[in-house]
Every structure is written in structure tokens, then in C-alpha cells.
N, C-alpha and C positions, 0 to 999 in steps of 0.2 A: 369888328374882327380885323380890319385892316391895320388898326393900331397894334393889335396883338401880334400880327404877323411882323410888323416893323420891329416891335420889341423883341420878338424871337430872333429875328435876323441880327439885331445888335448884340444880343446875348451870345448867339452862335459865333459871331465875329470875334467877340472878346475871348471866348473860350478857345477858339482855334488859334488866336494870336498867342495866348498863354501856352498852348500845347506846342506851337511852332517855336516859341522862345525857349521852352525847356528842351526840346529836341535839339535845337541849335546849340544850346549850352553844353549838352552832353557830347555833341560832335565837334565842338569848338568852331561853330559856324556863326558868323555875324548875321543879323537879320536880313540885311540887303543881299549878302552873299547867298543865303538860303533862298531868298526870293528869285535871284538870278538863276540859281541852280534849278529851281522849280520850273522856271520859264524854259530853260534849255532842255530839261527832261520832257516838258509838255510839247514844245514847238520845234525842238532842235533836229538836226544841227542848225545853228544860227550864226550869221556873221556877227562880229562884235557890234557893228552899227545897228543891225536889226535888234539885237538884244538890248542895246541902249535905248532904242526907240520904244520897244515893248515895256521896258522897265521904267521909262520916264527919267532916265539918267543922262548926265553929261558923258561924253565919250571918255574923258580922262578918268572919271569915277569908275566907269565900266572897266577900263583897262586895269585899274587897281584891284577890282573885285576878281577879274579873270586871272590876274597874277596870283592872288591868294588861292583861288580854287584850283588852279593848275599845280601850284607848289604843294598843296595838300592832297593831291591825287584825286580830285573830284571830276576834273575835266581835262581835255587836251585840245590844243589848237592844231588843226590840220589844214593843209592847202586845199582850197576849193577846186575840185577836179574840173569844173566848168570855167574857172577863171584863176589861173595860177598865181595872179598877183594878190588875191585875197585869201583870207582864212575863214574856216568855219569852226565853231566851238562845238565839241562833242562831249556829252556826259559819259563818264566811264561807268559802265553797267556794274562792274564788280563792286565798286565803292558805293554806288547808289543803292545797292541791295541793303547795305547797312542803314542807309537813311530810311528806306521803306520799312525795314524791320522795326524802327523806332515808332512808326505809326501803326504797327500791327494791331495794337489794342483798340485804337480808334476805328480802324477799318473793320475789325471783328464786330465792334458795337454797332456800326452802321449796317453791316450785313444782318445782324439780329433784328434791328429796328425795321429794316426793309422787309424782313420775313413776315411782319405783321400786316403788310399791305398787299392787295392783289395787283395784278399787272396794270389795270387801268388807273388805279390810284398812283402807282409808281410812275406811269407815263405822265400823269398830271403833275406830280411833284418834280420830276425831271424837267419838264417844260417850264415850270415856275422858276426853278433854280437857273436854268439856262437863260431865260428872259431877264431874271434879276441880275445875273452876271453881265449880260449885255448892257443893261441899264447902267451898271457900275462902270463898265468900260467906256460907255458913251459919255458919262458925266466926267470921268477922268480926262478924256480927250478934249472935252469942252474947256476944262480948266487949263489944260496944257496949251490950247490954242489962244486962250484969252488972257 
């Protein structure tokens, strides 16, 4: 069963990558731009340095991505109120509603799938997904350090 779970995760990863690529194409977002936007939405507001670290990108690459996202109305840079010398990157909620709308079909499907499970099964699944995401993050950090 462990091999089946691994195969299922690989298939899920491939299908989600395809979905993200198609959404990105519809919204004229490059893959890494969309990844950074997702990080800003999930963990923001972020400093450009913190975003670069989370995304595993060089600072100059991150600057180019932020320039494109700002130009296209996805984000804005604002002064950090706690340190006027630095900036924080904020996702613009109005524009990001458009992005979320593109994932509505998938989100509805996940809700229907979840309806087939009881609360304890969903807790088990959520815990598995959380631990699997942590394992992926740890593996990526090990590769970055070595």
C-alpha cells in the first residue's frame, strides 16, 4: 500500500502541475510567478528577501518576478511599518479573486470528495498531507543546504 500511496502522490502532483500551468496560461502568469504569488497569498505579506528564501530563488530573480507581478496588478510593494527602510509584498485581493475563480472547479471537486469521509477520516487525511508537505519542505531545504 505504501507504493500505491507514493504512486498516488506522483499522479496528484502531475495533475496539479498541469492544472496550475493551464491556469497560469489563462492568466498570463509564468510558472514561477504563480508560485511566488501563491507563497505571498499563503504567507504574506512578505519581504522580498523572505519570499526569495521561501521560493528558493536568487534575490535578482525574485526582483524580476515581483516587477512582473506588480506591473500586472497582482501585488504591491509597501513600506514595512516596523522598518521604514524595507518593503513588504502584499497580494491584491481584488485580482487574486480572479486566480481563485480559476481553481473553483477543482475546489468544488475536493469538497465533494471530502463529503464521502467522516470527520476522523478527514483528520487522518489532513495529518498525512501536512506531514507529507513537511517532508517535502525538509527534503528541499536539505538540497538547498548541501
